[in-house]
C-alpha positions in Angstrom: -15.9 94.3 106.1 -16.0 93.9 109.8 -15.9 90.5 111.6 -19.4 90.9 113.0 -21.4 89.8 109.9 -19.0 86.8 109.4 -19.5 85.8 113.0 -23.2 86.1 112.8 -23.3 84.0 109.6 -21.1 81.3 111.2 -23.3 81.4 114.3 -26.4 80.9 112.2 -24.9 77.8 110.6 -23.9 76.5 114.0 -27.4 77.1 115.3 -29.0 75.1 112.4 -26.6 72.3 112.8 -26.9 72.1 116.6 -30.7 72.3 116.5 -31.0 69.3 114.4 -29.1 67.1 116.9 -32.0 67.3 119.4 -30.2 66.7 122.7 -30.4 69.2 125.6 -26.8 70.1 125.2 -27.0 70.7 121.4 -30.1 72.8 122.0 -28.2 74.9 124.5 -25.5 75.4 121.9 -28.2 76.2 119.3 -29.7 78.8 121.7 -26.3 80.5 122.2 -25.5 80.4 118.5 -28.9 81.7 117.6 -28.5 84.6 120.1 -25.1 85.4 118.6 -26.6 85.3 115.1 -29.4 87.6 116.1 -27.4 90.1 118.2 -23.8 89.9 116.9 -20.6 90.9 118.6 -21.1 94.7 118.8 -22.8 96.4 121.8 -26.4 97.3 121.2 -29.3 99.1 122.7 -32.8 97.7 123.3 -34.5 97.5 119.9 -37.5 99.5 118.9 -40.7 97.5 119.5 -41.6 97.0 115.8 -38.0 96.1 114.9 -37.8 93.6 117.8 -41.2 92.0 116.8 -40.1 91.7 113.2 -36.9 90.1 114.1 -38.8 87.7 116.4 -41.1 86.7 113.5 -38.0 85.8 111.3 -36.2 84.0 114.1 -39.1 81.9 115.3 -40.3 81.1 111.7 -36.8 79.7 111.1 -36.9 77.8 114.4 -40.3 76.4 113.6 -39.1 75.1 110.2 -36.1 73.4 112.0 -37.9 72.0 115.0 -41.5 71.2 114.0 -40.6 67.6 113.1 -38.7 66.8 116.3 -40.0 68.9 119.1 -41.6 66.8 121.9 -45.3 66.9 122.5 -44.6 66.0 126.2 -44.2 68.9 128.6 -41.7 67.0 130.7 -39.4 66.8 127.7 -40.2 70.1 125.9 -39.8 72.3 129.1 -36.1 71.5 129.7 -35.4 71.6 126.0 -37.1 75.0 125.8 -35.1 76.5 128.7 -32.0 75.0 127.1 -32.8 77.2 124.1 -34.0 80.2 126.1 -31.3 80.7 128.8 -28.2 80.8 126.5 -30.1 83.1 124.1 -31.0 85.4 127.0 -27.4 85.5 128.2 -26.1 86.4 124.8 -28.8 89.1 124.6 -27.6 90.4 127.9 -24.0 90.5 126.7 -25.0 92.4 123.6 -26.5 95.1 125.8 -23.3 95.7 127.7 -22.7 99.3 128.5 -26.4 99.9 129.1 -27.9 100.4 132.6 -28.4 97.1 134.4 -32.2 97.3 134.4 -32.1 97.6 130.6 -29.7 94.6 130.3 -31.9 92.5 132.6 -35.1 93.5 130.8 -33.6 92.6 127.4 -32.5 89.2 128.7 -35.9 88.6 130.2 -37.7 89.5 127.0 -35.7 86.9 125.1 -36.2 84.3 127.9 -40.0 84.9 127.8 -40.4 84.8 124.0 -38.3 81.7 123.5 -40.1 80.0 126.4 -43.4 80.8 124.8 -42.3 79.5 121.4 -41.2 76.2 123.0 -44.4 75.8 125.0 -46.6 76.5 122.0 -44.5 74.1 119.9 -45.1 71.4 122.5 -48.9 71.9 122.2 -48.8 72.0 118.4 -47.0 68.7 118.1 -49.7 67.0 120.2 -52.2 67.8 117.5 -52.7 66.6 114.0 -53.7 68.0 110.6 -54.7 71.7 110.4 -54.6 72.0 114.2 -50.9 71.2 114.2 -50.3 73.8 111.5 -52.3 76.4 113.4 -50.4 75.5 116.6 -47.0 76.2 114.9 -48.4 79.5 113.5 -49.3 80.4 117.1 -45.8 79.3 118.2 -44.4 81.9 115.9 -47.0 84.6 116.3 -47.5 84.5 120.1 -43.8 85.1 121.1 -43.5 87.8 118.4 -46.5 89.6 119.8 -45.2 89.2 123.3 -41.9 90.7 122.2 -43.7 93.7 120.7 -45.9 94.2 123.8 -43.0 93.9 126.3 -40.7 96.2 124.4 -43.5 98.8 124.0 -44.3 98.4 127.7 -40.7 99.0 128.6 -40.6 102.0 126.3 -43.7 103.6 127.8 -43.1 102.7 131.5 -42.5 105.7 133.7 -39.7 105.7 136.1 -41.8 104.6 139.1 -43.2 101.7 137.1 -39.9 100.7 135.4 -40.0 97.4 137.3 -43.3 96.3 135.8 -42.2 95.3 132.2 -39.3 93.1 133.5 -41.6 91.5 136.0 -44.1 90.8 133.3 -41.4 89.2 131.1 -40.2 87.0 134.0 -43.8 85.9 134.8 -44.5 85.2 131.1 -41.4 82.9 130.9 -43.0 80.7 133.6 -46.7 81.1 132.7 -46.0 80.1 129.1 -45.9 76.5 130.3 -49.3 76.6 132.2 -51.4 75.9 129.1 -49.3 73.0 127.8 -49.5 71.4 131.2 -53.3 71.9 131.4 -53.8 70.6 127.9 -51.6 67.5 128.7 -53.5 66.8 131.9 -56.9 67.0 130.1 -55.6 64.8 127.3 -54.2 62.2 129.6 -57.4 62.0 131.7 -59.6 61.7 128.6 -57.6 59.2 126.6 -56.1 57.0 129.3 -59.4 56.7 131.2 -60.7 54.9 128.1 -57.5 52.8 128.0 -58.0 51.9 131.6 -61.6 50.9 130.7 -60.1 48.5 128.1 -57.8 47.0 130.8 -54.6 48.3 129.2 -53.5 50.0 132.5 -54.9 50.2 136.0 -57.4 52.9 136.6 -55.5 54.2 139.6 -52.5 54.9 137.4 -54.5 57.5 135.5 -54.7 59.8 138.5 -50.9 59.5 138.9 -50.2 60.2 135.2 -52.5 63.3 135.2 -50.4 64.9 137.9 -46.8 65.8 136.7 -45.5 65.9 140.3 -46.9 62.5 141.3 -45.7 60.7 138.2 -42.1 61.8 138.9 -41.9 60.1 142.3 -44.7 57.5 142.5 -43.0 54.4 143.9 -45.9 52.1 142.9 -44.9 52.5 139.3 -41.6 50.7 139.9 -38.0 51.7 139.8 -37.0 55.1 138.5 -36.0 53.7 135.0 -39.1 51.6 134.8 -41.2 54.5 135.9 -39.8 56.8 133.3 -40.4 54.3 130.5 -43.9 53.6 131.7 -44.8 57.3 132.1 -43.4 58.2 128.7 -45.2 55.4 126.9 -48.5 56.3 128.6 -48.2 60.0 127.8 -47.3 59.2 124.1 -50.3 56.8 123.9 -52.5 59.7 125.0 -51.0 61.9 122.3 -51.4 59.4 119.4 -55.0 58.6 120.5 -55.8 62.3 120.3 -54.1 62.6 117.0 -56.0 59.5 115.7 -59.3 61.1 116.6 -58.6 64.0 114.4 -57.3 62.1 111.3 -58.9 59.9 108.7 -57.9 57.6 106.0 -54.2 56.4 105.8 -53.1 58.8 108.6 -55.7 57.3 110.9 -54.5 53.8 110.2 -50.9 54.8 110.8 -51.9 56.3 114.2 -53.7 53.0 115.0 -50.5 51.1 114.5 -48.8 53.5 117.0 -51.6 53.1 119.5 -51.2 49.3 119.3 -47.4 49.7 119.8 -47.8 51.8 122.9 -50.5 49.6 124.3 -48.2 46.6 124.0 -45.5 48.4 125.8 -47.8 49.4 128.6 -49.3 45.9 129.0 -45.8 44.4 129.3 -44.8 46.9 131.9 -48.0 46.5 133.9 -47.7 42.7 133.7 -44.1 42.8 134.9 -45.1 45.0 137.8 -47.8 42.6 138.9 -45.5 39.6 138.6 -42.9 41.4 140.8 -45.5 42.1 143.4 -46.8 38.6 143.4 -43.3 37.0 143.6 -42.8 35.1 146.9 -40.2 36.6 149.3 -37.2 34.3 149.7 -37.1 32.7 153.2 -33.7 34.3 154.0 -35.2 37.7 153.5 -38.3 37.0 155.7 
């Protein structure tokens, strides 16, 4: 018995252990270990499209079972976590293709990067939902990257020499474009849910326009110091998530979501009140 199966089995255990830890560093370890479990130590060639898609279904199904309870519904958190998973996996895939021409190595790594990014992005969207929509979202998180793997590998197989650059470019663009839909969904959710909260006086109406825009909410000085801004933005975005989930649940689940809504409202009101008090505080004479 060669060392390769033992290494892959040990790597699988390490991936499961690290994925449960949840931090960016542990997810990077999980990504590298998952890549090693999938590709092993021995040099390989690009897989056939159907084989690659089948392996992706198994890998992403396992990842969904591990991460569905902890994956963040906020794009600002899921995106770095997703790339922490994707980049090490892609590097391991590239290493497994050693001995192949560089275009093939780069293409294999980009296919892994794109498929893992798509899984992470769809998982983010899924966990912002509730009930059957959440289940359907995780099914999409498994199916979409598997279908993308099939399409990219088939495209790479069929590409003529003069179009050999097209499949790698498509994979690279997909790795980035995967996050467009979660960002769009989050912006629509924030505008819809937090506009109603602003109408209730929970937060200022002008804050909603800042919170809708991921770039503005990273640097808006009006929201306070960097640590205060992070806390406020995270609470507001999670309030939008639980309000949306509450709309789509009934019975006991609805009541539990209502408790979460009240909790996040309380946090936001405290932050807003503290911000207003700081603005209203008189400037000491020695600073005038």
